[in-house]
C-alpha positions, 0 to 999 in steps of 0.5 A: 499499499502506499503511504497515501493511501494509507493517511486516507484510511487513517482519516476515513478512521478519524472522520467517522469514528467521530461521526458514529460518536457525534451520533452516539452521544448527540441521539444518547443510543449506543456505546462510546466503542460502537465508533471504534467499530465503526471507524475500522469498517471505514477505514479497511474499507478505504484502503481496499478502494484505494488499494484495488486501484494501483493497477497490478495489485494485490490483496497481500498480506503485507497491504492487510498488515499495514494496513491493520497495524495503522488502523490499529493505532490511530483506534488508540490515539482515537481514544486517548484524544476522546476520553481526554478531550470529552470522558466517557469510556468507561474503563478505557483499560479494557476499552482501547486494547480491544479497539485496537486488536478488532482494528488491527484484525478488520482488514484481514477479515473484510478486505478482501469483499472492498477489494475484490468488487473494486477488481471486478469492477475495473475489468468490467469497466475495461 
């Protein structure tokens, strides 16, 4: 994966998680950790879409590993910022590591679906 694609994926995680957190807090439904799940899904899908657009790219384990590590770090940073600024994460010492593990794992489970869909679409268009 290109560094710019990783950066865009990290930004997508942060934006999606922020929006999800605003909705959760604004409507009083759900729990704060749900924002981490939304961020991980959006960050993974963004990375898969951008990686699939590269010529001759494959859904390699190294691409998933890079994306997973990045999203895990972003999840922890996002959690620290949210907890220090707003509070509301009841058990941050439990929630943040679990969020990091989940964010790391998402690329290994859902990356291929979006990547393959984008590759099929690319082949059809050409």
